[in-house]
N, C-alpha and C positions, 0 to 999 in steps of 0.2 A: 631247134637252134636258138640260142640266146646270146645277145651281145651284152656284156656287163663290164664294169670296172674290175680290175684285178684286186685281190686281197692278199694279205700275208700268207694265208693258207695255200695260195697258188704258186708261191716262189719255187718250190722244188720242181713242180711240173713245168713251169715256164723255163727254168734253167735247163731241164732235160730237152725240151723242145728246141731251145736255142742252140744247144749242142748238135742236135739232129739237123737243124736247118742251116747252120753255119759251122760245119765240122772243123774248119781250119781257123776259126776265131777263138774267142775266149773259152777257157775250160769251165767245167761245171761250177766249181767253187767261186771262180771269178765272176761268172754270170750271176750267181746268187748274190754276191756282194754288190754288184752293179744294180741289180733289181732293188736292193734294199737301201742303197745310199748314193744313187746317181744324182749329182748336183743339178742336172738339167731338167729333171722331172721327178714327180712323186708317184710311187707305185699305185696307191689307191685312188689317185686323181687322174693320172696321165697314161696309164697302161690299160688298154682295152683287150678283152678276150672274147672269143666265141666258144661257147660251151655246147656240146652235144652229148646227151646221155651222161651227164655229170662229168664229162672229160673235156679239158681244154684242147681244142684242135687248131686254134690260130690266135695270134696276138700281134699287137703293134704298140708303139709308144708315140705319144703326142709330145712335141717339143715347142715351147713358146720362144719365139725370136722377136727381135726388133730390128728392122732394117731402116736405113736412113736414105731418103731420096731428097736431094736438094735441101739438106739440113733439116728435114722433117722426119721425125720418128714414126714408123708405121709398124703396127703389130703384124706378125706373120706366124703361121703354124707350120711346124715341120713334122714329118712322119718318119719314124725310124724303126729299126728292129722288127720288120714284118717277118713273122715266123708262122709256119704252117706244118702240121703233122704230115708225115709222108703219106699215110693212108687217107688223109682228108684233102689232098691236093686236087686241083682242077674242078672244084665245086663252087668257086666264086667267093670263098671266105675272105680272101685278101681284099677283093673289091668291096665287099660289104663292110669290112672294117674301115677301109679308106673313106667310103661314103659317110659312115658314122663319124669318123674323125673330122671330116670337113664340116659336118653339121654341128658338131660340138665346138669346133673352132669358130664358126659363125655365131653360135650362141654365146661364146666367151667374148666376142668382139674382136 
């Protein structure tokens, strides 16, 4: 198992996994477009994947937010679009990705 940032070469596989994980959501071509041009995150910086045997089995997106408390801006990390291949579920992949995302958020400040 390897956690890494997504690349352009992963877009097709991520779009397919997204359709499998959220069948009532965006269609394949819409998912590809969102992966490539989402204004809230960058594919190669903010999308994490878990790879097993050269196949992506899980993924999530990091979203940078700013919240305001008493007029003070505070950086905050959001986690979105957690997907997991059907055959790879119940193995802790989503938990591992969330822990990695939180660590990266701390590293980013």
